[in-house]
Backbone atoms as SQL, in Angstrom:
CREATE TABLE atoms (id INTEGER PRIMARY KEY, chain TEXT, resi INTEGER, resn TEXT, atom TEXT, x REAL, y REAL, z REAL);
INSERT INTO atoms VALUES
  (1, 'A', 1, 'UNK', 'N', -5.839, -71.017, 61.883),
  (2, 'A', 1, 'UNK', 'CA', -7.152, -71.626, 61.947),
  (3, 'A', 1, 'UNK', 'C', -7.211, -72.508, 63.204),
  (4, 'A', 2, 'UNK', 'N', -8.285, -72.370, 63.963),
  (5, 'A', 2, 'UNK', 'CA', -8.421, -73.152, 65.183),
  (6, 'A', 2, 'UNK', 'C', -9.446, -74.268, 65.054),
  (7, 'A', 3, 'UNK', 'N', -10.457, -74.072, 64.195),
  (8, 'A', 3, 'UNK', 'CA', -11.505, -75.072, 64.000),
  (9, 'A', 3, 'UNK', 'C', -11.854, -75.119, 62.519),
  (10, 'A', 4, 'UNK', 'N', -12.081, -76.314, 62.005),
  (11, 'A', 4, 'UNK', 'CA', -12.524, -76.481, 60.621),
  (12, 'A', 4, 'UNK', 'C', -14.023, -76.181, 60.592),
  (13, 'A', 5, 'UNK', 'N', -14.417, -75.238, 59.761),
  (14, 'A', 5, 'UNK', 'CA', -15.826, -74.816, 59.711),
  (15, 'A', 5, 'UNK', 'C', -16.684, -75.791, 58.903),
  (16, 'A', 6, 'UNK', 'N', -17.988, -75.699, 59.085),
  (17, 'A', 6, 'UNK', 'CA', -18.922, -76.520, 58.321),
  (18, 'A', 6, 'UNK', 'C', -18.767, -76.242, 56.827),
  (19, 'A', 7, 'UNK', 'N', -18.586, -74.971, 56.474),
  (20, 'A', 7, 'UNK', 'CA', -18.417, -74.596, 55.058),
  (21, 'A', 7, 'UNK', 'C', -17.155, -75.258, 54.489),
  (22, 'A', 8, 'UNK', 'N', -16.074, -75.302, 55.263),
  (23, 'A', 8, 'UNK', 'CA', -14.841, -75.935, 54.795),
  (24, 'A', 8, 'UNK', 'C', -15.025, -77.444, 54.662),
  (25, 'A', 9, 'UNK', 'N', -15.705, -78.062, 55.618),
  (26, 'A', 9, 'UNK', 'CA', -15.979, -79.493, 55.531),
  (27, 'A', 9, 'UNK', 'C', -16.813, -79.784, 54.287),
  (28, 'A', 10, 'UNK', 'N', -17.792, -78.947, 54.000),
  (29, 'A', 10, 'UNK', 'CA', -18.617, -79.128, 52.807),
  (30, 'A', 10, 'UNK', 'C', -17.769, -79.074, 51.541),
  (31, 'A', 11, 'UNK', 'N', -16.830, -78.156, 51.492),
  (32, 'A', 11, 'UNK', 'CA', -15.953, -78.060, 50.312),
  (33, 'A', 11, 'UNK', 'C', -15.059, -79.292, 50.182),
  (34, 'A', 12, 'UNK', 'N', -14.566, -79.789, 51.307),
  (35, 'A', 12, 'UNK', 'CA', -13.744, -81.013, 51.260),
  (36, 'A', 12, 'UNK', 'C', -14.587, -82.176, 50.752),
  (37, 'A', 13, 'UNK', 'N', -15.807, -82.304, 51.265),
  (38, 'A', 13, 'UNK', 'CA', -16.675, -83.409, 50.847),
  (39, 'A', 13, 'UNK', 'C', -17.084, -83.285, 49.385),
  (40, 'A', 14, 'UNK', 'N', -17.274, -82.071, 48.887),
  (41, 'A', 14, 'UNK', 'CA', -17.556, -81.896, 47.465),
  (42, 'A', 14, 'UNK', 'C', -16.389, -82.408, 46.629),
  (43, 'A', 15, 'UNK', 'N', -15.176, -82.108, 47.084),
  (44, 'A', 15, 'UNK', 'CA', -13.994, -82.580, 46.372),
  (45, 'A', 15, 'UNK', 'C', -13.895, -84.107, 46.420),
  (46, 'A', 16, 'UNK', 'N', -14.094, -84.693, 47.601),
  (47, 'A', 16, 'UNK', 'CA', -13.995, -86.149, 47.696),
  (48, 'A', 16, 'UNK', 'C', -15.121, -86.811, 46.899),
  (49, 'A', 17, 'UNK', 'N', -16.300, -86.191, 46.847),
  (50, 'A', 17, 'UNK', 'CA', -17.391, -86.703, 46.008),
  (51, 'A', 17, 'UNK', 'C', -16.952, -86.739, 44.554),
  (52, 'A', 18, 'UNK', 'N', -16.312, -85.663, 44.099),
  (53, 'A', 18, 'UNK', 'CA', -15.881, -85.587, 42.697),
  (54, 'A', 18, 'UNK', 'C', -14.833, -86.641, 42.367),
  (55, 'A', 19, 'UNK', 'N', -14.132, -87.126, 43.394),
  (56, 'A', 19, 'UNK', 'CA', -13.140, -88.192, 43.212),
  (57, 'A', 19, 'UNK', 'C', -13.747, -89.576, 43.354),
  (58, 'A', 20, 'UNK', 'N', -15.057, -89.632, 43.607),
  (59, 'A', 20, 'UNK', 'CA', -15.745, -90.913, 43.709),
  (60, 'A', 20, 'UNK', 'C', -15.597, -91.592, 45.057),
  (61, 'A', 21, 'UNK', 'N', -15.209, -90.829, 46.083),
  (62, 'A', 21, 'UNK', 'CA', -15.053, -91.413, 47.421),
  (63, 'A', 21, 'UNK', 'C', -16.395, -91.383, 48.161),
  (64, 'A', 22, 'UNK', 'N', -16.721, -92.468, 48.817),
  (65, 'A', 22, 'UNK', 'CA', -17.938, -92.554, 49.613),
  (66, 'A', 22, 'UNK', 'C', -17.742, -91.766, 50.907),
  (67, 'A', 23, 'UNK', 'N', -18.679, -90.890, 51.221),
  (68, 'A', 23, 'UNK', 'CA', -18.574, -90.051, 52.424),
  (69, 'A', 23, 'UNK', 'C', -18.498, -90.868, 53.710),
  (70, 'A', 24, 'UNK', 'N', -19.060, -92.061, 53.691),
  (71, 'A', 24, 'UNK', 'CA', -19.010, -92.925, 54.875),
  (72, 'A', 24, 'UNK', 'C', -17.579, -93.362, 55.190),
  (73, 'A', 25, 'UNK', 'N', -16.682, -93.268, 54.206),
  (74, 'A', 25, 'UNK', 'CA', -15.310, -93.732, 54.365),
  (75, 'A', 25, 'UNK', 'C', -14.317, -92.583, 54.489),
  (76, 'A', 26, 'UNK', 'N', -14.840, -91.375, 54.787),
  (77, 'A', 26, 'UNK', 'CA', -13.987, -90.190, 54.953),
  (78, 'A', 26, 'UNK', 'C', -14.216, -89.609, 56.345),
  (79, 'A', 27, 'UNK', 'N', -13.134, -89.388, 57.074),
  (80, 'A', 27, 'UNK', 'CA', -13.209, -88.740, 58.386),
  (81, 'A', 27, 'UNK', 'C', -12.446, -87.423, 58.323),
  (82, 'A', 28, 'UNK', 'N', -13.075, -86.354, 58.824),
  (83, 'A', 28, 'UNK', 'CA', -12.455, -85.043, 58.849),
  (84, 'A', 28, 'UNK', 'C', -12.529, -84.499, 60.279),
  (85, 'A', 29, 'UNK', 'N', -11.435, -84.570, 61.034),
  (86, 'A', 29, 'UNK', 'CA', -11.438, -84.020, 62.395),
  (87, 'A', 29, 'UNK', 'C', -11.700, -82.511, 62.374),
  (88, 'A', 30, 'UNK', 'N', -12.347, -82.005, 63.398),
  (89, 'A', 30, 'UNK', 'CA', -12.670, -80.584, 63.478),
  (90, 'A', 30, 'UNK', 'C', -11.472, -79.724, 63.866),
  (91, 'A', 31, 'UNK', 'N', -10.429, -80.342, 64.380),
  (92, 'A', 31, 'UNK', 'CA', -9.233, -79.595, 64.775),
  (93, 'A', 31, 'UNK', 'C', -8.155, -79.731, 63.704),
  (94, 'A', 32, 'UNK', 'N', -7.723, -78.614, 63.115),
  (95, 'A', 32, 'UNK', 'CA', -6.612, -78.685, 62.173),
  (96, 'A', 32, 'UNK', 'C', -5.311, -78.977, 62.916),
  (97, 'A', 33, 'UNK', 'N', -4.303, -79.430, 62.198),
  (98, 'A', 33, 'UNK', 'CA', -3.003, -79.785, 62.803),
  (99, 'A', 33, 'UNK', 'C', -1.871, -79.154, 62.017),
  (100, 'A', 34, 'UNK', 'N', -0.711, -79.152, 62.624),
  (101, 'A', 34, 'UNK', 'CA', 0.528, -78.702, 61.990),
  (102, 'A', 34, 'UNK', 'C', 1.465, -79.883, 61.882),
  (103, 'A', 35, 'UNK', 'N', 1.758, -80.383, 60.757),
  (104, 'A', 35, 'UNK', 'CA', 1.140, -80.104, 59.461),
  (105, 'A', 35, 'UNK', 'C', -0.140, -80.930, 59.310),
  (106, 'A', 36, 'UNK', 'N', -0.961, -80.553, 58.337),
  (107, 'A', 36, 'UNK', 'CA', -2.128, -81.356, 58.005),
  (108, 'A', 36, 'UNK', 'C', -1.667, -82.625, 57.303),
  (109, 'A', 37, 'UNK', 'N', -2.564, -83.590, 57.200),
  (110, 'A', 37, 'UNK', 'CA', -2.182, -84.820, 56.501),
  (111, 'A', 37, 'UNK', 'C', -3.417, -85.585, 56.046),
  (112, 'A', 38, 'UNK', 'N', -3.167, -86.506, 55.139),
  (113, 'A', 38, 'UNK', 'CA', -4.195, -87.430, 54.678),
  (114, 'A', 38, 'UNK', 'C', -3.601, -88.816, 54.848),
  (115, 'A', 39, 'UNK', 'N', -4.345, -89.706, 55.508),
  (116, 'A', 39, 'UNK', 'CA', -3.819, -91.050, 55.733),
  (117, 'A', 39, 'UNK', 'C', -4.957, -92.063, 55.770),
  (118, 'A', 40, 'UNK', 'N', -4.592, -93.290, 55.483),
  (119, 'A', 40, 'UNK', 'CA', -5.526, -94.405, 55.556),
  (120, 'A', 40, 'UNK', 'C', -5.474, -94.937, 56.984),
  (121, 'A', 41, 'UNK', 'N', -6.646, -95.041, 57.612),
  (122, 'A', 41, 'UNK', 'CA', -6.738, -95.555, 58.982),
  (123, 'A', 41, 'UNK', 'C', -6.796, -97.073, 58.964),
  (124, 'A', 42, 'UNK', 'N', -6.593, -97.676, 60.122),
  (125, 'A', 42, 'UNK', 'CA', -6.625, -99.134, 60.243),
  (126, 'A', 42, 'UNK', 'C', -7.957, -99.744, 59.843),
  (127, 'A', 43, 'UNK', 'N', -9.049, -98.973, 59.960),
  (128, 'A', 43, 'UNK', 'CA', -10.366, -99.479, 59.605),
  (129, 'A', 43, 'UNK', 'C', -10.684, -99.282, 58.117),
  (130, 'A', 44, 'UNK', 'N', -9.697, -98.754, 57.360),
  (131, 'A', 44, 'UNK', 'CA', -9.870, -98.561, 55.924),
  (132, 'A', 44, 'UNK', 'C', -10.357, -97.185, 55.538),
  (133, 'A', 45, 'UNK', 'N', -10.808, -96.389, 56.528),
  (134, 'A', 45, 'UNK', 'CA', -11.291, -95.046, 56.223),
  (135, 'A', 45, 'UNK', 'C', -10.129, -94.120, 55.898),
  (136, 'A', 46, 'UNK', 'N', -10.450, -93.047, 55.202),
  (137, 'A', 46, 'UNK', 'CA', -9.472, -92.040, 54.853),
  (138, 'A', 46, 'UNK', 'C', -9.640, -90.860, 55.806),
  (139, 'A', 47, 'UNK', 'N', -8.590, -90.540, 56.564),
  (140, 'A', 47, 'UNK', 'CA', -8.626, -89.410, 57.484),
  (141, 'A', 47, 'UNK', 'C', -7.989, -88.207, 56.804),
  (142, 'A', 48, 'UNK', 'N', -8.719, -87.108, 56.763),
  (143, 'A', 48, 'UNK', 'CA', -8.242, -85.876, 56.142),
  (144, 'A', 48, 'UNK', 'C', -8.154, -84.820, 57.236),
  (145, 'A', 49, 'UNK', 'N', -6.917, -84.446, 57.567),
  (146, 'A', 49, 'UNK', 'CA', -6.684, -83.446, 58.614),
  (147, 'A', 49, 'UNK', 'C', -6.232, -82.158, 57.940),
  (148, 'A', 50, 'UNK', 'N', -6.999, -81.112, 58.124),
  (149, 'A', 50, 'UNK', 'CA', -6.710, -79.810, 57.516),
  (150, 'A', 50, 'UNK', 'C', -5.445, -79.230, 58.132),
  (151, 'A', 51, 'UNK', 'N', -4.611, -78.625, 57.278),
  (152, 'A', 51, 'UNK', 'CA', -3.382, -77.979, 57.740),
  (153, 'A', 51, 'UNK', 'C', -3.730, -76.671, 58.449),
  (154, 'A', 52, 'UNK', 'N', -3.217, -76.493, 59.663),
  (155, 'A', 52, 'UNK', 'CA', -3.535, -75.322, 60.476),
  (156, 'A', 52, 'UNK', 'C', -2.820, -74.058, 60.002),
  (157, 'A', 53, 'UNK', 'N', -1.697, -74.199, 59.305),
  (158, 'A', 53, 'UNK', 'CA', -0.904, -73.039, 58.924),
  (159, 'A', 53, 'UNK', 'C', -1.122, -72.576, 57.493),
  (160, 'A', 54, 'UNK', 'N', -1.398, -73.493, 56.617),
  (161, 'A', 54, 'UNK', 'CA', -1.541, -73.175, 55.196),
  (162, 'A', 54, 'UNK', 'C', -2.924, -72.565, 54.923),
  (163, 'A', 55, 'UNK', 'N', -3.013, -71.552, 54.052),
  (164, 'A', 55, 'UNK', 'CA', -4.335, -71.021, 53.700),
  (165, 'A', 55, 'UNK', 'C', -5.232, -72.141, 53.157),
  (166, 'A', 56, 'UNK', 'N', -6.495, -72.155, 53.605),
  (167, 'A', 56, 'UNK', 'CA', -7.383, -73.273, 53.291),
  (168, 'A', 56, 'UNK', 'C', -7.505, -73.523, 51.795),
  (169, 'A', 57, 'UNK', 'N', -7.718, -72.481, 50.990),
  (170, 'A', 57, 'UNK', 'CA', -7.892, -72.679, 49.546),
  (171, 'A', 57, 'UNK', 'C', -6.656, -73.293, 48.907),
  (172, 'A', 58, 'UNK', 'N', -5.500, -72.863, 49.344),
  (173, 'A', 58, 'UNK', 'CA', -4.240, -73.432, 48.839),
  (174, 'A', 58, 'UNK', 'C', -4.133, -74.909, 49.232),
  (175, 'A', 59, 'UNK', 'N', -4.439, -75.196, 50.484),
  (176, 'A', 59, 'UNK', 'CA', -4.388, -76.578, 50.955),
  (177, 'A', 59, 'UNK', 'C', -5.389, -77.450, 50.199),
  (178, 'A', 60, 'UNK', 'N', -6.594, -76.924, 49.972),
  (179, 'A', 60, 'UNK', 'CA', -7.635, -77.686, 49.278),
  (180, 'A', 60, 'UNK', 'C', -7.201, -78.044, 47.856),
  (181, 'A', 61, 'UNK', 'N', -6.492, -77.147, 47.178),
  (182, 'A', 61, 'UNK', 'CA', -5.995, -77.439, 45.828),
  (183, 'A', 61, 'UNK', 'C', -5.015, -78.611, 45.829),
  (184, 'A', 62, 'UNK', 'N', -4.299, -78.782, 46.925),
  (185, 'A', 62, 'UNK', 'CA', -3.320, -79.883, 47.006),
  (186, 'A', 62, 'UNK', 'C', -3.956, -81.187, 47.479),
  (187, 'A', 63, 'UNK', 'N', -5.205, -81.136, 47.915),
  (188, 'A', 63, 'UNK', 'CA', -5.841, -82.310, 48.520),
  (189, 'A', 63, 'UNK', 'C', -5.968, -83.499, 47.578),
  (190, 'A', 64, 'UNK', 'N', -6.359, -83.338, 46.302),
  (191, 'A', 64, 'UNK', 'CA', -6.448, -84.526, 45.437),
  (192, 'A', 64, 'UNK', 'C', -5.120, -85.299, 45.359),
  (193, 'A', 65, 'UNK', 'N', -4.022, -84.583, 45.274),
  (194, 'A', 65, 'UNK', 'CA', -2.704, -85.232, 45.211),
  (195, 'A', 65, 'UNK', 'C', -2.414, -85.974, 46.533),
  (196, 'A', 66, 'UNK', 'N', -2.777, -85.361, 47.648),
  (197, 'A', 66, 'UNK', 'CA', -2.565, -86.008, 48.937),
  (198, 'A', 66, 'UNK', 'C', -3.410, -87.263, 49.085),
  (199, 'A', 67, 'UNK', 'N', -4.638, -87.212, 48.584),
  (200, 'A', 67, 'UNK', 'CA', -5.529, -88.381, 48.633),
  (201, 'A', 67, 'UNK', 'C', -4.964, -89.507, 47.784),
  (202, 'A', 68, 'UNK', 'N', -4.511, -89.173, 46.575),
  (203, 'A', 68, 'UNK', 'CA', -3.908, -90.185, 45.712),
  (204, 'A', 68, 'UNK', 'C', -2.711, -90.841, 46.384),
  (205, 'A', 69, 'UNK', 'N', -1.902, -90.038, 47.024),
  (206, 'A', 69, 'UNK', 'CA', -0.726, -90.559, 47.714),
  (207, 'A', 69, 'UNK', 'C', -1.122, -91.492, 48.856),
  (208, 'A', 70, 'UNK', 'N', -2.127, -91.119, 49.632),
  (209, 'A', 70, 'UNK', 'CA', -2.592, -91.941, 50.745),
  (210, 'A', 70, 'UNK', 'C', -3.193, -93.253, 50.262),
  (211, 'A', 71, 'UNK', 'N', -3.751, -93.226, 49.063),
  (212, 'A', 71, 'UNK', 'CA', -4.353, -94.443, 48.496),
  (213, 'A', 71, 'UNK', 'C', -3.336, -95.285, 47.739),
  (214, 'A', 72, 'UNK', 'N', -2.120, -94.764, 47.603),
  (215, 'A', 72, 'UNK', 'CA', -1.075, -95.512, 46.926),
  (216, 'A', 72, 'UNK', 'C', -1.179, -95.456, 45.419),
  (217, 'A', 73, 'UNK', 'N', -1.864, -94.424, 44.874),
  (218, 'A', 73, 'UNK', 'CA', -1.948, -94.267, 43.427),
  (219, 'A', 73, 'UNK', 'C', -1.113, -93.072, 43.004),
  (220, 'A', 74, 'UNK', 'N', -0.417, -93.180, 41.861),
  (221, 'A', 74, 'UNK', 'CA', 0.449, -92.078, 41.406),
  (222, 'A', 74, 'UNK', 'C', -0.325, -90.884, 40.910);
């Protein structure tokens, strides 16, 4: 994957909505990385970087766990 599509961003935001996260506090770069990651930025926002190598649907299933980890919740 070279670019995160609008459809993929929409699916990520649907997931973060279901977790009660405010969209204003979520950043999703358009360029995927190896490996992808979820981290809390210095400004308090949550950065979600899509994994460039892992199939998107598989990665998306793991996203809630990654978000919990980034927020420091088990």
